[in-house]
C-alpha positions in Angstrom: 44.6 -89.5 43.5 48.0 -91.6 43.1 51.3 -89.7 44.4 54.8 -90.2 44.0 56.8 -88.5 46.5 53.8 -87.6 49.1 51.9 -90.1 51.1 48.3 -89.8 52.0 46.0 -91.0 54.2 42.1 -89.7 56.3 40.6 -91.4 59.5 38.5 -89.8 61.5 38.1 -86.5 60.4 41.8 -86.4 59.9 43.8 -86.1 56.8 47.4 -87.0 57.5 50.3 -85.6 54.3 53.4 -87.5 54.8 56.0 -85.9 52.8 58.2 -89.1 50.7 61.4 -88.1 50.3 63.2 -89.8 52.8 66.7 -90.4 50.7 66.9 -86.7 50.2 65.8 -85.9 54.0 62.1 -84.5 52.2 63.5 -81.8 49.6 60.7 -80.2 48.0 61.0 -80.7 44.0 58.2 -78.9 42.0 56.5 -82.5 40.9 55.6 -82.9 45.1 55.1 -79.5 45.9 52.6 -79.9 42.5 50.9 -82.8 44.4 50.9 -81.3 48.1 49.2 -78.5 46.3 46.6 -81.0 44.7 46.4 -82.8 47.7 45.5 -79.8 49.6 42.7 -79.4 47.8 41.2 -82.4 48.1 41.6 -81.9 51.7 39.9 -78.6 51.4 36.5 -80.1 49.3 36.4 -83.1 51.7 33.5 -82.2 53.9 34.7 -85.0 56.2 37.9 -83.8 56.7 38.1 -81.4 59.6 42.0 -81.0 60.1 45.5 -81.7 58.2 48.5 -82.7 59.7 52.0 -82.1 57.9 54.9 -84.7 58.9 57.8 -86.5 56.9 58.9 -90.3 56.4 62.6 -90.9 57.2 64.6 -89.2 60.0 63.7 -85.5 58.2 60.7 -83.6 58.1 61.9 -81.0 55.0 65.0 -79.4 54.1 63.6 -77.4 52.4 64.0 -76.6 48.3 65.7 -79.0 46.4 69.3 -78.0 45.8 68.1 -78.4 41.3 66.6 -75.3 41.3 69.5 -73.9 42.8 71.6 -75.3 39.9 68.8 -73.8 37.3 69.3 -70.7 38.4 73.3 -71.3 38.5 73.3 -72.3 34.9 71.2 -69.2 33.9 74.1 -67.1 35.0 76.5 -69.2 32.8 74.7 -68.8 29.8 74.7 -65.2 30.1 71.5 -64.4 31.3 70.4 -61.9 33.8 68.0 -62.0 37.1 66.6 -59.1 37.6 66.2 -57.2 41.0 63.0 -55.5 39.6 60.2 -58.1 41.5 58.5 -56.7 38.8 60.0 -57.9 36.3 59.5 -61.7 37.4 56.4 -64.0 37.2 57.3 -66.5 40.1 55.0 -69.0 41.3 52.9 -68.3 44.7 55.0 -71.3 47.6 53.8 -73.7 48.1 54.1 -72.9 52.4 51.5 -70.0 51.1 49.6 -72.5 49.7 49.4 -74.5 53.2 49.0 -71.5 55.2 46.2 -70.3 53.0 44.2 -74.0 54.0 41.2 -72.5 56.7 40.6 -76.2 58.2 43.5 -76.1 61.0 47.0 -77.5 60.1 49.1 -79.4 62.8 52.9 -80.0 61.8 54.7 -82.9 63.4 57.9 -82.6 62.3 60.0 -85.8 62.6 63.4 -84.0 62.3 65.0 -81.5 60.0 63.1 -78.1 59.2 65.4 -76.1 57.5 64.8 -73.3 54.7 61.3 -74.1 52.9 61.1 -77.1 55.4 61.3 -74.3 58.1 58.0 -72.0 56.1 56.0 -75.4 55.9 56.5 -75.5 59.6 55.0 -72.1 60.2 53.0 -72.1 57.6 50.9 -74.9 59.5 48.3 -73.4 63.0 50.3 -75.4 65.8 54.1 -77.2 65.4 54.6 -80.4 67.6 58.4 -81.4 67.1 60.4 -84.5 68.2 63.4 -83.8 70.8 65.9 -84.6 68.1 64.8 -82.5 66.0 66.1 -79.2 64.6 64.9 -76.2 62.6 67.3 -73.4 60.8 66.6 -70.7 58.3 69.8 -71.9 56.5 69.1 -69.6 53.0 71.8 -67.1 53.9 74.4 -69.9 54.0 73.2 -69.9 50.4 73.8 -66.0 49.5 69.8 -65.9 49.1 66.6 -64.5 51.6 64.2 -66.5 53.2 61.7 -67.2 50.9 58.1 -68.8 51.7 56.8 -66.2 54.0 59.3 -66.9 56.3 60.2 -62.8 56.8 56.5 -63.0 57.5 55.5 -65.4 59.5 58.7 -66.7 61.9 59.0 -62.7 63.5 55.2 -63.2 64.1 55.7 -66.1 66.0 59.2 -65.4 67.8 59.1 -61.8 67.8 61.9 -59.4 65.7 64.9 -60.0 67.4 65.2 -63.1 67.4 63.9 -64.3 63.7 67.0 -61.8 62.5 69.2 -64.0 64.2 68.1 -67.1 62.9 68.1 -65.6 59.5 71.3 -63.3 59.6 73.5 -66.0 61.2 71.7 -69.8 59.3 72.1 -70.9 62.9 70.7 -73.7 63.4 67.7 -74.3 66.1 67.9 -77.6 68.7 63.6 -78.1 69.3 64.6 -77.6 73.2 65.0 -74.0 71.6 62.4 -73.9 69.8 60.5 -74.8 72.0 61.4 -71.7 74.4 61.1 -69.7 71.7 56.9 -70.0 70.2 58.2 -72.1 67.5 56.8 -75.5 68.7 54.3 -75.7 70.8 55.4 -79.4 72.8 58.2 -81.5 72.6 58.4 -85.0 72.9 60.0 -88.2 72.4 60.3 -89.7 68.3 57.9 -92.2 69.5 55.6 -90.5 71.1 55.2 -87.7 68.1 52.2 -89.4 66.6 49.9 -90.6 68.9 50.5 -86.9 70.8 49.6 -85.6 67.4 47.3 -88.1 66.7 45.6 -87.1 70.1 45.8 -83.0 69.7 43.9 -83.3 66.0 41.2 -85.9 67.3 40.5 -83.5 69.7 39.9 -80.8 67.3 38.7 -82.8 64.9 35.3 -83.8 67.5 34.9 -79.9 67.2 32.7 -78.0 65.5 33.9 -77.7 61.5 32.3 -74.0 61.2 33.0 -72.3 64.1 37.2 -74.4 64.3 37.7 -72.7 60.4 36.1 -68.9 61.8 38.1 -68.9 64.7 40.8 -69.5 62.3 40.2 -67.0 60.4 39.4 -64.5 63.4 43.2 -64.9 64.6 45.2 -64.2 61.8 42.6 -61.8 60.8 43.4 -60.3 64.5 47.0 -60.6 63.6 47.0 -58.0 61.1 44.6 -55.7 61.1 43.1 -53.2 64.3 40.8 -54.2 67.0 37.7 -52.3 65.6 38.3 -54.8 62.5 39.3 -57.6 64.7 35.7 -56.8 66.6 34.0 -56.4 63.5 35.3 -60.2 61.7 34.4 -61.9 65.4 30.7 -60.1 65.6 30.0 -62.0 61.7 31.9 -65.4 62.7 29.5 -65.2 65.9 26.0 -64.8 63.9 27.3 -67.4 61.6 27.8 -70.2 64.4 24.7 -68.7 66.0 22.5 -70.0 62.4 24.8 -73.4 62.9 23.6 -77.4 63.8 26.1 -77.2 65.8 25.3 -74.5 67.8 21.9 -75.8 68.7 23.9 -79.7 69.2 26.2 -77.5 72.1 23.5 -76.0 73.5 21.2 -79.4 73.8 23.7 -81.3 74.9 24.9 -79.0 77.3 20.6 -78.6 78.6 21.1 -82.1 78.5 24.4 -82.7 80.9 25.8 -85.1 77.5 28.6 -84.5 75.6 27.5 -82.5 71.9 28.2 -84.9 68.4 29.2 -82.2 66.0 28.0 -82.8 62.6 30.0 -79.8 60.9 26.9 -78.2 59.4 
């Protein structure tokens, strides 16, 4: 599929999506988000893809939603239309960050610059994040008179805790890369020239692993975060049973006995 607003590359089990509106700091418009969803589906369906990396072109990761959507809402008010506060009166599309989070394959955000608003939600929706030392993060919705979206009110407190997440959301203050690493928003901070090599090294290490076990491990972690211990253990037992039946598990045992590295095939 040909894309206008994103780039998609696949190599060595890694699918790399690059948001490609650098002149807008990769702000998300509706056509761009439609392309992202199509690319997510493609990555999920491709058995050769073990992991998805998402990054941005130019000097920004993603500056959030394109302001054109806000202009449309303002035009509705100017035309005398009221927007109901009752959520049951609204039919809203699922945010693209939620689609990203629901991908069962591992995901890594390579944060090359500003990640604000919905761009921050994209980072939060990924399983791991590595940033450049010039990256900046902002829960800027409050500056626009809005509440956070894209799942940010769900993701951010789980990642950095209630106190810090509320501070970010209620002030709209910018968090630099060093602070982002300190609070656990990203796992590593590197210089710009080392970002993609570092991400690709991590992605490659994961992509060489047993695909079934990788996906079930991811599901188990998120299920455990949202459930009690007994439910989490039940899921682990099910997942372990599934993995015991895979060719990759048999290969791992054979490799151990043969004192060699395993070669996983994702089956």
